[in-house]
Wavefront OBJ file of the C-alpha trace (Angstrom):
o trace
v 0.006 -0.051 -0.010
v 1.195 3.490 -0.771
v 3.923 2.166 -3.189
v 2.416 2.067 -6.721
v 4.121 -0.032 -9.392
v 6.108 -2.022 -6.746
v 7.548 -5.269 -8.048
v 8.863 -7.582 -5.240
v 9.104 -11.076 -6.663
v 12.990 -11.519 -7.026
v 15.146 -13.309 -4.509
v 17.923 -10.716 -4.961
v 18.481 -7.003 -5.188
v 18.785 -6.150 -8.940
v 21.484 -3.802 -10.226
v 20.297 -3.765 -13.892
v 16.611 -3.633 -14.759
v 15.419 -3.664 -18.402
v 11.705 -3.070 -18.742
v 9.360 -3.274 -21.767
v 5.593 -2.913 -22.104
v 3.898 -5.888 -23.847
v 1.497 -3.583 -25.645
v 1.231 0.049 -26.738
v 4.140 2.231 -27.674
v 6.269 2.029 -24.555
v 10.018 2.040 -25.216
v 12.686 -0.357 -23.826
v 13.776 1.309 -20.576
v 17.091 0.562 -18.793
v 18.004 1.536 -15.301
v 20.975 0.450 -13.075
v 22.278 1.067 -9.594
v 25.588 2.549 -10.666
v 23.906 5.494 -12.460
v 21.157 5.598 -9.827
v 17.372 5.264 -9.706
v 15.327 7.676 -11.877
v 17.968 7.721 -14.677
v 16.943 5.711 -17.709
v 18.218 5.129 -21.162
v 16.210 3.670 -24.054
v 17.550 0.934 -26.254
v 15.239 1.631 -29.202
v 16.493 5.188 -29.279
v 19.822 7.087 -29.694
v 18.757 9.521 -27.017
v 20.817 10.582 -23.967
v 20.007 9.584 -20.402
v 16.789 11.079 -19.040
v 14.635 11.014 -16.008
v 12.197 8.152 -15.322
v 11.954 4.403 -15.238
v 12.783 3.067 -11.831
v 12.111 5.232 -8.765
v 13.750 2.844 -6.243
v 15.613 -0.423 -6.207
v 14.579 -2.668 -3.349
v 15.981 -5.800 -1.779
v 13.652 -8.027 -3.811
v 12.752 -5.897 -6.870
v 12.027 -2.339 -7.663
v 9.453 0.511 -7.573
v 8.443 2.081 -10.901
v 7.846 5.714 -11.535
v 6.287 7.891 -14.093
v 8.424 7.274 -17.143
v 8.433 3.456 -17.425
v 8.402 4.114 -21.161
v 7.780 6.711 -23.776
v 4.133 7.589 -22.846
v 4.678 8.549 -19.229
v 3.518 6.157 -16.503
v 2.552 3.251 -18.695
v -0.993 3.263 -17.317
v -2.987 0.201 -18.266
v -0.127 -1.776 -19.773
v 1.427 -5.060 -18.857
v 5.150 -5.064 -18.596
v 8.002 -7.560 -18.647
v 11.323 -6.955 -16.776
v 14.661 -8.670 -17.142
v 16.902 -8.214 -14.059
v 20.545 -8.887 -13.287
v 22.457 -8.650 -10.094
v 25.915 -7.084 -10.098
v 27.710 -6.202 -6.850
v 25.026 -4.179 -5.062
v 27.747 -1.624 -4.408
v 30.350 0.216 -6.410
v 34.128 0.302 -6.431
v 36.748 2.480 -8.300
v 38.815 0.676 -10.908
v 42.109 1.967 -12.199
v 43.056 -0.927 -14.548
v 42.635 1.109 -17.665
v 43.690 4.452 -18.972
v 40.325 5.836 -17.771
v 39.239 5.473 -14.216
v 35.883 3.682 -13.947
v 33.238 3.096 -11.317
v 32.132 -0.518 -11.366
v 29.609 -2.886 -9.806
v 30.821 -6.477 -10.438
v 29.415 -9.983 -9.868
v 32.356 -12.183 -10.806
v 30.443 -15.385 -10.129
v 27.768 -14.464 -12.551
v 30.255 -12.900 -15.054
v 28.517 -9.518 -15.138
v 29.823 -5.967 -14.639
v 28.295 -2.471 -14.864
v 30.860 0.246 -15.655
v 30.595 4.028 -15.799
v 33.217 6.496 -16.953
v 33.773 9.902 -18.456
v 35.694 10.265 -21.788
v 38.428 12.825 -22.023
v 39.782 12.530 -25.543
v 38.820 13.630 -29.001
v 40.137 12.772 -32.515
v 39.550 9.889 -34.899
v 42.513 7.643 -34.196
v 42.634 7.430 -30.454
v 42.197 4.269 -28.370
v 41.744 4.185 -24.588
v 41.072 1.372 -22.061
v 38.642 0.957 -19.194
v 38.778 -1.602 -16.380
v 35.737 -3.855 -16.113
v 36.457 -5.597 -12.835
v 35.702 -9.130 -13.997
v 38.351 -11.930 -13.814
v 37.581 -13.274 -17.338
v 37.455 -11.735 -20.798
v 33.979 -10.266 -21.494
v 32.231 -11.890 -24.451
v 29.276 -9.479 -24.786
v 29.664 -5.645 -24.118
v 27.272 -2.779 -24.612
v 28.264 0.889 -24.408
v 25.991 3.873 -24.364
v 27.007 7.567 -24.376
v 24.770 9.087 -21.673
v 25.402 12.762 -22.615
v 24.624 12.794 -26.289
v 22.401 11.314 -29.026
v 24.492 8.257 -30.147
v 24.036 4.689 -31.193
v 24.355 1.825 -28.671
v 27.644 0.107 -29.407
v 27.730 -3.642 -29.154
v 30.677 -6.086 -29.109
v 30.026 -9.877 -29.254
v 32.776 -12.423 -29.428
v 31.119 -14.090 -32.329
v 31.837 -11.173 -34.579
v 35.486 -11.638 -34.283
v 35.125 -15.336 -34.606
v 33.179 -14.802 -37.908
v 36.360 -13.733 -39.627
v 35.488 -10.079 -39.697
v 38.380 -7.719 -39.468
v 39.104 -5.834 -36.198
v 37.602 -2.739 -37.813
v 34.301 -4.356 -38.545
v 33.236 -5.901 -35.265
v 30.584 -3.485 -34.110
v 26.735 -3.776 -34.036
v 24.258 -1.173 -32.908
v 21.689 -2.337 -30.430
v 19.212 0.317 -31.625
v 19.277 -0.466 -35.353
v 18.746 -3.452 -37.641
v 22.097 -2.875 -39.424
v 24.810 -5.426 -40.066
v 28.134 -5.329 -38.368
v 30.115 -2.133 -39.099
v 33.602 -0.738 -38.814
v 32.721 2.475 -37.025
v 35.745 4.281 -35.798
v 34.076 4.757 -32.394
v 33.758 1.176 -31.339
v 34.661 -1.487 -28.695
v 37.949 -2.430 -30.382
v 39.198 -5.214 -28.088
v 38.574 -6.941 -24.790
v 40.761 -8.919 -22.314
v 40.555 -10.270 -18.790
v 41.289 -6.852 -17.312
v 40.251 -4.072 -19.721
v 37.985 -3.130 -22.605
v 39.710 -1.158 -25.371
v 37.629 1.637 -26.931
v 38.376 2.788 -30.482
v 38.711 6.452 -30.751
v 36.656 8.850 -32.915
v 34.025 11.507 -32.795
v 31.681 10.063 -35.419
v 28.140 9.656 -34.194
v 28.691 12.143 -31.365
v 31.686 10.354 -29.838
v 30.029 7.033 -29.103
v 32.419 5.461 -26.671
v 35.071 7.943 -25.349
v 33.913 11.398 -26.447
v 35.498 14.336 -24.537
v 33.644 15.157 -21.212
v 30.926 12.690 -22.047
v 29.585 10.206 -19.454
v 29.191 6.631 -20.602
v 27.866 3.352 -19.257
v 29.010 -0.117 -20.229
v 27.524 -3.487 -19.504
v 29.814 -6.476 -19.790
v 29.111 -10.236 -19.558
v 31.041 -13.428 -20.065
v 29.759 -16.912 -20.155
v 29.320 -19.000 -17.024
v 28.887 -22.740 -17.195
v 25.303 -23.723 -16.505
v 24.150 -20.136 -16.421
v 24.948 -18.066 -19.502
v 26.393 -18.503 -22.993
v 27.267 -16.192 -25.860
v 27.865 -17.744 -29.314
v 26.942 -18.044 -32.938
v 24.921 -20.303 -35.299
v 24.203 -20.605 -39.003
v 20.598 -20.659 -40.272
v 19.093 -23.218 -42.666
v 15.648 -21.733 -43.547
v 13.943 -24.933 -42.310
v 11.371 -25.564 -39.656
v 13.797 -28.273 -38.432
v 16.248 -25.464 -37.671
v 19.767 -25.444 -36.208
v 20.212 -26.703 -32.679
v 22.327 -24.462 -30.489
v 23.984 -26.206 -27.492
v 24.197 -24.101 -24.359
v 24.519 -26.711 -21.666
v 21.365 -25.622 -19.888
v 17.627 -24.941 -20.540
v 17.266 -21.189 -21.622
v 14.961 -18.891 -19.972
v 15.949 -15.851 -22.109
v 17.572 -15.488 -25.522
v 18.390 -12.727 -27.969
v 19.517 -13.420 -31.541
v 20.760 -11.062 -34.257
v 21.742 -11.702 -37.833
v 24.943 -9.725 -38.235
v 26.180 -10.105 -41.882
v 22.936 -9.189 -43.782
v 23.173 -5.993 -45.722
v 19.323 -5.818 -45.812
v 19.320 -5.692 -41.888
v 17.653 -7.844 -39.344
v 15.915 -7.284 -36.019
v 17.341 -8.117 -32.604
v 14.662 -10.614 -31.480
v 14.055 -11.477 -27.837
v 12.251 -14.525 -26.488
v 11.700 -15.768 -22.901
v 9.888 -18.414 -20.993
v 7.919 -16.047 -18.770
v 5.818 -14.509 -21.513
v 5.602 -17.895 -23.379
v 6.101 -20.806 -20.940
v 5.430 -23.587 -23.389
v 7.213 -24.654 -26.580
v 7.321 -23.345 -29.203
v 8.299 -19.996 -27.766
v 7.013 -17.566 -30.403
v 6.138 -14.401 -28.517
v 8.953 -12.115 -29.401
v 9.960 -8.511 -28.721
v 12.103 -6.265 -30.989
v 14.889 -4.484 -29.270
v 15.748 -1.743 -31.765
v 14.180 1.019 -33.739
v 10.559 0.340 -32.636
v 8.379 0.854 -29.585
v 5.868 -1.729 -30.574
v 4.666 -4.448 -28.204
v 5.175 -8.190 -28.408
v 4.250 -10.242 -31.489
v 3.218 -13.851 -31.878
v 4.811 -15.110 -35.002
v 5.558 -18.804 -35.815
v 8.178 -17.791 -38.370
v 10.578 -16.884 -35.616
v 9.619 -19.704 -33.194
v 12.244 -21.349 -31.074
v 12.152 -24.477 -28.806
v 13.770 -24.172 -25.421
v 15.294 -27.601 -24.664
v 17.100 -29.095 -21.693
v 20.543 -28.340 -23.008
v 19.993 -25.578 -25.558
v 17.533 -24.230 -28.110
v 16.392 -25.106 -31.660
v 15.032 -22.696 -34.262
v 11.592 -23.809 -35.556
v 10.768 -20.926 -37.891
v 11.993 -19.732 -41.198
v 12.020 -16.014 -40.669
v 15.202 -14.343 -41.930
v 15.714 -12.559 -38.601
v 16.299 -15.958 -36.902
v 16.951 -18.667 -39.504
v 17.797 -17.639 -43.097
v 19.616 -20.176 -45.179
v 23.310 -19.603 -44.636
v 22.572 -16.578 -42.388
v 25.118 -15.859 -39.605
v 23.768 -15.088 -36.182
v 24.952 -14.119 -32.732
v 22.989 -15.191 -29.694
v 22.830 -14.394 -25.939
v 21.365 -17.020 -23.594
v 20.584 -17.149 -19.918
v 19.466 -20.279 -18.031
v 16.006 -21.161 -16.758
v 17.355 -23.102 -13.696
v 21.016 -22.359 -13.270
v 22.944 -25.090 -11.524
v 25.192 -22.490 -9.895
v 25.623 -18.711 -9.629
v 21.887 -18.317 -9.779
v 21.444 -14.494 -9.518
v 19.610 -13.477 -12.658
v 15.961 -13.679 -13.422
l 1 2 3 4 5 6 7 8 9 10 11 12 13 14 15 16 17 18 19 20 21 22 23 24 25 26 27 28 29 30 31 32 33 34 35 36 37 38 39 40 41 42 43 44 45 46 47 48 49 50 51 52 53 54 55 56 57 58 59 60 61 62 63 64 65 66 67 68 69 70 71 72 73 74 75 76 77 78 79 80 81 82 83 84 85 86 87 88 89 90 91 92 93 94 95 96 97 98 99 100 101 102 103 104 105 106 107 108 109 110 111 112 113 114 115 116 117 118 119 120 121 122 123 124 125 126 127 128 129 130 131 132 133 134 135 136 137 138 139 140 141 142 143 144 145 146 147 148 149 150 151 152 153 154 155 156 157 158 159 160 161 162 163 164 165 166 167 168 169 170 171 172 173 174 175 176 177 178 179 180 181 182 183 184 185 186 187 188 189 190 191 192 193 194 195 196 197 198 199 200 201 202 203 204 205 206 207 208 209 210 211 212 213 214 215 216 217 218 219 220 221 222 223 224 225 226 227 228 229 230 231 232 233 234 235 236 237 238 239 240 241 242 243 244 245 246 247 248 249 250 251 252 253 254 255 256 257 258 259 260 261 262 263 264 265 266 267 268 269 270 271 272 273 274 275 276 277 278 279 280 281 282 283 284 285 286 287 288 289 290 291 292 293 294 295 296 297 298 299 300 301 302 303 304 305 306 307 308 309 310 311 312 313 314 315 316 317 318 319 320 321 322 323 324 325 326 327 328 329 330 331 332 333 334
């Protein structure tokens, strides 16, 4: 009572909360504890950080505020939230050339990083410490100060044979991998290397611009980041993860015609085939039920069951992100 929009169903205090309305025109809203409550960024937009989203993070969930999404308070809408636990507190990290503030969950392979850029020019590279003890396999960076694309690094892009200058995707667009100068150029067990440049408003290390980065690496039985090749068949490719997925995102990265970032999960669609998807980028539409992008969540991985080009084009190259339904260990994401 007296706490509207309170969600208290988690068994942990979340550090990253990603919220999306299932209907209407609400945007994808991201809040985290390092930047603080009431400061959201929107992954289907290039916009800077703004007020709204989560008013308070609690020990078992969060309290929403006006500004869940683009139309204000989200009145009358049903929502889905994906939540991750980092460290529940922050530390200063001096491993890179830029000092960072980090919240880190080493067991779960997840880190939230904030920093302020202090360089300009088109050929500069700087490093930031991420606080993990393994090399990140999936990294997202967003300039909080200006209108810029969301930069994405995924280990599968490098594995695809792409050159080091063409290993970037944008979370907010359907575009293929690109060689933008402002990019996540390299990663290792200590730091993330950010390629210089002032294109697209700076992007990753623009002078006097605040940034946030989210970094993950795979953890056995809990999370996995990899690639697969489509076959345009309802008996689609099987992707081994070593666990039953609860949440997946896939993206075709080599197609010049573009492809959506498609999200599936077992809370909105608890039975196979999982065909209620959400689109991450470039749209604020709600969920869609489409058999063409169906996926089966199996005990040790997932299998594509549709023939939509966004998930299973013949010869199409895809990256994926997967988190477990019932992690055998390090169970702190939901």
